[in-house]
C-alpha positions in Angstrom: -139.6 -76.9 78.0 -140.9 -73.0 78.4 -144.2 -72.5 77.5 -145.0 -68.9 78.2 -146.0 -66.2 75.8 -143.0 -64.1 74.3 -143.6 -60.1 74.9 -143.4 -60.1 71.3 -146.2 -63.0 71.5 -148.3 -61.1 74.2 -148.1 -58.1 71.9 -149.3 -59.8 69.0 -152.2 -61.5 71.3 -152.9 -57.8 72.3 -153.1 -56.7 68.4 -155.8 -59.9 67.3 -157.4 -59.1 70.3 -157.9 -55.3 69.4 -158.8 -55.8 65.5 -162.1 -58.5 66.3 -163.0 -56.1 68.9 -163.4 -53.2 66.3 -163.7 -55.1 63.0 -166.7 -57.4 63.9 -169.9 -56.2 62.9 -171.7 -55.7 65.8 -175.6 -57.7 64.7 -172.9 -60.4 63.7 -170.9 -60.4 67.2 -174.6 -60.2 68.9 -175.4 -63.5 66.9 -171.8 -64.7 68.0 -172.4 -64.3 71.5 -176.4 -65.9 71.6 -174.9 -69.0 70.1 -177.1 -68.4 66.8 -176.3 -69.7 63.3 -175.0 -66.9 60.7 -176.4 -66.7 57.1 -174.2 -66.9 54.2 -174.5 -63.9 53.8 -173.1 -62.9 57.2 -170.4 -65.1 57.1 -168.8 -64.2 53.7 -169.0 -60.4 54.8 -166.9 -61.3 57.9 -164.6 -63.7 55.8 -164.0 -60.7 53.1 -163.5 -58.5 56.1 -160.6 -61.0 57.1 -159.0 -61.3 53.8 -159.0 -57.4 52.7 -156.6 -57.2 56.4 -154.4 -60.3 54.7 -155.8 -62.6 57.9 -158.1 -65.1 56.3 -155.4 -67.9 55.9 -153.0 -67.6 57.9 -151.7 -71.3 57.9 -151.2 -71.1 53.9 -147.7 -70.8 52.4 -147.5 -66.5 52.6 -147.2 -66.8 48.7 -150.5 -67.7 48.6 -152.0 -65.4 50.7 -150.6 -66.3 54.0 -149.7 -64.7 56.8 -145.6 -65.9 57.2 -146.9 -66.2 61.1 -145.0 -69.2 63.1 -147.1 -72.0 64.7 -147.5 -70.5 68.0 -149.1 -67.2 66.5 -150.9 -68.9 64.2 -152.8 -70.9 67.8 -153.0 -67.0 69.3 -155.0 -65.9 66.4 -157.1 -69.0 66.5 -157.7 -68.9 70.4 -158.9 -65.4 69.9 -160.9 -66.1 67.2 -162.8 -68.9 69.3 -162.8 -66.8 73.1 -164.0 -63.5 71.5 -166.2 -64.9 70.0 -166.1 -64.3 66.3 -166.6 -66.5 63.4 -164.1 -69.3 62.1 -163.6 -68.7 58.0 -165.1 -71.9 56.4 -163.0 -74.9 57.5 -163.3 -76.7 54.2 -161.9 -73.8 52.3 -158.8 -72.7 54.5 -157.8 -75.8 56.2 -158.8 -78.8 53.6 -159.0 -77.7 50.0 -156.6 -74.8 50.4 -153.4 -76.4 51.5 -154.6 -79.6 49.0 -154.1 -77.1 45.9 -151.0 -75.5 47.2 -149.4 -78.7 47.9 -150.6 -80.7 44.5 -152.2 -78.7 42.4 -151.3 -77.3 39.2 -150.4 -73.6 39.2 -153.3 -72.7 36.5 -155.4 -74.5 39.8 -153.7 -72.7 42.4 -154.1 -69.0 40.4 -157.7 -69.9 39.8 -158.7 -71.2 43.1 -157.0 -69.4 45.9 -157.7 -66.5 46.0 -161.7 -67.1 45.6 -160.8 -70.2 47.9 -159.7 -67.1 50.7 -162.0 -64.6 49.7 -164.8 -67.0 50.3 -165.8 -66.1 46.8 -165.7 -69.9 45.9 -167.4 -71.5 49.2 -166.7 -75.1 49.2 -168.0 -78.2 50.9 -166.6 -82.0 51.0 -167.6 -84.7 49.0 -166.2 -87.6 50.9 -168.9 -89.7 53.3 -171.2 -92.4 51.5 -173.7 -94.6 52.6 -171.6 -97.6 54.1 -168.2 -95.1 53.4 -167.8 -92.9 56.1 -165.3 -94.6 58.9 -164.1 -96.5 56.3 -164.1 -93.6 53.6 -161.9 -96.1 51.4 -165.0 -98.2 50.6 -166.8 -95.6 48.5 -168.0 -96.3 45.5 -169.0 -93.1 43.6 -167.5 -93.5 40.2 -165.9 -91.2 37.8 -165.6 -92.3 34.0 -163.5 -90.7 31.1 -164.8 -89.1 28.0 -162.8 -87.5 26.8 -162.4 -84.1 27.9 -164.5 -84.7 30.9 -165.3 -87.3 34.4 -168.8 -88.5 34.5 -169.4 -88.8 38.0 -172.2 -91.2 39.2 -173.1 -91.8 42.5 -174.0 -90.7 46.2 -172.1 -88.5 48.8 -173.9 -88.6 52.7 -173.0 -85.8 55.3 -172.2 -83.0 52.7 -172.0 -79.9 55.1 -172.8 -76.4 53.5 -173.9 -78.2 50.4 -176.8 -75.9 50.2 -174.1 -72.8 50.6 -171.5 -74.0 48.5 -170.1 -72.7 44.9 -168.1 -75.7 44.7 -166.9 -79.2 46.2 -163.5 -80.9 46.9 -165.1 -84.8 45.7 -163.6 -88.5 46.1 -164.2 -90.4 43.1 -163.3 -93.8 42.0 -161.8 -93.9 38.8 -160.0 -97.4 38.9 -162.9 -100.0 40.2 -160.7 -103.0 39.4 -157.8 -101.6 42.1 -157.3 -101.8 46.0 -159.7 -100.0 48.1 -156.9 -97.4 48.9 -156.0 -97.5 45.3 -157.8 -95.9 42.0 -159.3 -93.1 43.8 -159.3 -89.4 42.4 -159.6 -86.2 44.0 -161.7 -83.8 41.6 -163.3 -80.4 41.8 -166.7 -79.8 40.1 -169.3 -76.8 40.2 -172.1 -77.2 42.2 -174.2 -75.4 39.1 -173.3 -78.3 37.2 -176.1 -80.1 35.8 -176.9 -83.8 37.7 -175.6 -82.5 41.1 -179.5 -82.8 43.5 -178.9 -81.6 46.8 -181.8 -82.7 49.6 -181.4 -81.2 53.3 -180.6 -83.6 56.1 -181.9 -81.8 59.6 -179.9 -82.7 62.3 -181.5 -83.3 66.3 -180.3 -79.2 67.2 -182.8 -78.4 64.4 -180.8 -76.8 61.9 -180.1 -77.4 58.2 -176.2 -77.8 58.2 -175.8 -81.3 56.3 -177.4 -82.6 53.3 -177.0 -85.9 51.1 -175.9 -85.3 47.3 -176.7 -87.1 44.1 -174.9 -87.6 40.9 -176.1 -88.5 38.2 -173.7 -88.0 34.8 -172.4 -85.4 36.1 -169.5 -84.2 33.7 -166.5 -82.3 35.5 -163.6 -81.3 33.2 -160.0 -83.5 33.3 -159.0 -80.2 34.1 -160.5 -80.0 37.3 -158.3 -83.6 38.4 -156.1 -82.6 41.8 -152.7 -84.5 41.0 -152.6 -87.3 39.2 -155.8 -90.0 38.7 -156.0 -92.8 41.0 -153.6 -91.2 44.1 -156.7 -89.1 45.6 -156.1 -91.0 48.6 -153.0 -90.0 49.1 -154.6 -86.6 49.6 -157.6 -87.0 51.4 -154.7 -88.0 54.0 -153.0 -84.8 53.5 -156.2 -83.1 54.1 -157.2 -85.3 57.3 -153.5 -83.8 59.0 -154.6 -79.9 58.5 -158.1 -80.5 59.2 -156.6 -81.7 62.6 -154.9 -79.0 63.2 -156.1 -76.8 66.0 -158.8 -79.4 66.3 -158.6 -79.4 70.4 -160.4 -75.6 70.0 -159.8 -74.7 73.7 -161.0 -71.0 73.0 -164.4 -72.1 72.4 -164.6 -74.0 75.8 -163.2 -71.1 77.4 -165.6 -68.8 75.8 -168.7 -71.1 76.9 -167.8 -71.9 80.5 -166.8 -68.2 81.0 -170.2 -67.0 79.4 -172.0 -69.9 81.8 -170.1 -68.3 84.6 -171.5 -64.7 83.6 -174.8 -66.1 83.1 -174.9 -67.9 86.4 -174.2 -64.6 87.5 -177.7 -62.9 86.9 -180.0 -66.3 88.0 -180.9 -65.7 91.5 -181.0 -69.2 93.9 -182.7 -68.0 97.1 -180.4 -65.0 98.4 -177.2 -65.8 96.2 -176.8 -66.3 92.7 -176.4 -69.7 91.1 -172.8 -68.5 90.5 -172.0 -68.8 94.3 -173.4 -71.7 94.6 -170.8 -74.8 95.3 -171.6 -77.4 93.2 -171.7 -74.9 90.0 -168.5 -73.4 91.1 -166.8 -77.1 91.4 -168.2 -77.9 88.2 -166.6 -75.1 86.5 -163.1 -75.8 88.4 -163.3 -79.2 87.3 -164.0 -78.3 83.3 -160.9 -75.5 84.0 -158.6 -77.7 85.1 -158.8 -80.1 82.4 -158.5 -77.2 79.9 -155.8 -75.8 81.6 -154.4 -79.1 81.0 -155.6 -79.3 77.7 -154.0 -76.1 76.7 -150.1 -76.7 77.8 -150.8 -80.0 76.3 -151.7 -78.2 72.8 -148.7 -75.6 73.2 -146.7 -78.7 74.2 -147.7 -80.3 70.3 -147.2 -77.0 68.9 -143.5 -76.3 70.2 -142.4 -80.2 69.9 -143.5 -79.4 65.8 -141.5 -76.0 65.7 -138.7 -77.7 66.7 -138.7 -80.5 64.4 -139.9 -78.9 61.3 -141.7 -81.7 60.3 -144.7 -81.5 58.3 -146.3 -84.7 59.4 -149.2 -85.0 61.3 -148.5 -85.8 64.9 -150.2 -88.6 66.3 -150.4 -86.3 69.8 -153.1 -84.8 67.7 -155.6 -87.5 68.4 -155.0 -86.7 72.3 -156.0 -83.0 71.5 -158.9 -84.3 69.4 -160.2 -86.6 72.1 -159.9 -84.7 74.9 -161.0 -81.2 73.4 -164.1 -82.5 71.9 -165.3 -84.0 75.4 -164.7 -80.3 76.9 -166.7 -79.0 74.2 -169.4 -81.3 74.8 -168.7 -80.4 78.7 -169.0 -76.7 78.5 -171.7 -76.6 75.8 -173.7 -79.1 78.5 -173.1 -76.4 81.3 -174.2 -73.4 79.4 -177.7 -76.0 79.0 -177.7 -76.2 82.4 -177.4 -72.8 83.5 -180.2 -72.4 81.5 -182.6 -75.2 83.1 -185.7 -75.1 82.3 -185.5 -72.7 80.0 -183.4 -74.6 78.0 -186.5 -76.7 76.5 -188.5 -74.5 75.0 -187.4 -74.7 71.5 -187.7 -71.9 68.4 -185.5 -72.6 65.4 -185.8 -69.1 64.0 -184.2 -67.5 66.9 -181.8 -70.0 66.5 -181.4 -69.6 62.7 -180.9 -65.7 63.7 -184.4 -64.4 62.3 -185.9 -63.2 65.3 -183.9 -61.3 67.8 -184.3 -60.5 71.9 -182.6 -59.1 74.8 -180.8 -60.4 77.6 -183.6 -59.4 79.6 -185.9 -62.3 78.3 -183.7 -64.9 78.9 -184.0 -65.8 75.2 -180.2 -66.4 75.5 -181.0 -69.4 77.3 -183.1 -71.0 73.6 -179.6 -71.5 72.0 -178.2 -74.2 74.6 -180.3 -77.1 73.6 -179.7 -77.2 70.1 -175.9 -76.0 70.5 -175.4 -78.8 73.0 -176.6 -81.1 70.7 -174.7 -79.9 68.0 -171.5 -80.4 70.1 -172.4 -84.3 70.1 -170.9 -84.1 66.3 -167.2 -82.6 67.3 -166.6 -86.2 68.8 -167.2 -87.7 65.2 -165.7 -85.1 62.4 -161.9 -85.3 61.8 -162.2 -88.8 62.5 -164.0 -90.6 65.3 -163.2 -90.4 68.6 -162.7 -93.8 69.0 -160.7 -94.0 65.4 -158.5 -91.4 67.5 -157.8 -94.1 70.2 -156.7 -96.5 68.3 -154.3 -93.8 66.7 -153.1 -93.3 70.0 -152.8 -97.1 71.5 -150.8 -97.6 68.0 -148.4 -94.8 67.3 -147.7 -93.4 70.4 -148.4 -96.5 72.9 -147.3 -99.2 70.5 -149.8 -101.7 71.3 
């Protein structure tokens, strides 16, 4: 199996790299390099640039705004996005609700929602997890009762990321309480301005407002917003999770962090030489880079096998990518924090959110390293916790 890029693929990589270098606004690029959070307006501005280029939704079917790129070009595109770095479009839109609507939505739903999802005119959030129904999502209790041309929703959702930004939500609700856990669940879309929705922020360990509690009190949703067939929502959720885990190794994210750590370490003097020349630091960097190369080769093998088989079914090997990818993202984030050393102890949440700006000479780049290392802890949970992924590997690959 030859995993080297062809001349055409290398030319495509150069095209993507050049576009990201020139198209990303300077103020947004600076925030990405410093590890600062983007505002809603900044994210929408960047996605609009991608949308006008035709690159906002590369994995979608071409009839609905996709690029027609094969899996290798899609991988190159995402790799360059992460290593540049430039902001990645909202996963809830691009990798979740978009593919679900393309596969199961009505023609009216596709025509109305897909262009607005691709351009981020509609920012979607995901109403899945609940108190007592996280890893065991099928235990959800939020109910939707049919009332004429509407469903009336009551319940609570938890860890609803970006709900405070979102215009719309895709939500799992129980429409048949008498059915077994995985049955009787439906998939609904609703406008976040609908009366009866209350959002309460959850401030996480990194000091940022990323996720929320969402309370639903007699929220009336048109039956026309039902995706697919009533009580078949669990099937659509499983389909969604297969798309959510595509590219989940995020090798480029870890590559950028390691490169950034090495660059910053050259500026930090330890006696008569830089931190970058310290044997222990070089050993640590080399160890992460070796594992990153192994992960990258595994990712390419999975892509090559998927192109050869032409199968749309999720490959259980993506669980390996998820486990190792999340571990290396965390290791690279911790490496950056260690480079910052005592400067990482300082905490400026206004700087993290991009409300204040400074220069590299002030060493304020260090102020984001600890929050971002804390935030990286969540990647071993999202997309299916690593404990669950180990079970998938044991059963589907090892046959245990």
